[in-house]
Steps between C-alpha positions, in 0.01 A plus 500: 500500500659797324314412175171483687557849639578638153192333350282630785634851441421471128142399581464805723640738240326345198191318628321297239752570227825394669546168322541474126246218484225690680398746229137405470194715454379382840823613669496837327134541595587419860781757496260759362258421784764509772750759383308716257550578134796736513708277727416189297586664167826639644598159641418324174710756313789490746514120476483507120156341490268779388590427137409134557159610627458719192598206276227286656244776457610551137464126438130538578493300823173593671623465858778747427280741302263512797783644711550797265260744673662434836853525361413822315439672835868455587668585171710799408545627142725219378305224667174652379618494140609138536164400645309684227707333227464156661121534504503619137705193405251279686198656329504282183579190709240539775268791425240396756748521787652829383163667442391388846783694670494822300410811695491873423853567623819589316669163556236238422231708335373425149668817371837365612479124450301496174711764325782266390737659756814326380840664501639554149310222321536445127195610299427144385512380864246765600275409209513128581444566869202728441341248264527219753403717798192639323390152394551365852307782667218477247473130585419574866129475568356823633392492864490732795831352614672604177367853467852607407471311169347798318759745635788266416374439147468873439859558611629205293314622190642851549850357540451306176382814318797698635739222403363481146519878463873504584596217264 
């Protein structure tokens, strides 16, 4: 009975993300719906799971990438940087999904995500990343849904020019 009370308390304090096995995009989406972005991001961080969400976004998993705009509304500076970097890492893997979520904001806008926003990368890593990201974005068919393709390509090309100028 005591264990049931503790588990029930955990579900009240951390709904949707209380159990280690329940980190799914559907559960995070539900938490965003019920609790809002800031509370969800704070709970994910407090339980050590925000980095796991970022890993899934960075891996290019569409269902996780689709959560980025909603998560961005609840991020602070550190979380914002992590989300931006995760989307940048996902760009060569799943450009369609990343382009579909870009907005004009500072966290998930083309100027942020498509600028190779990595922390202290080696020059050869940046060069390789930009080559693969540019090729991936160029491979996306133009449509109204991917209007951000042109903006992203422009930022990627500028990042490549800046990178080459500093080498």
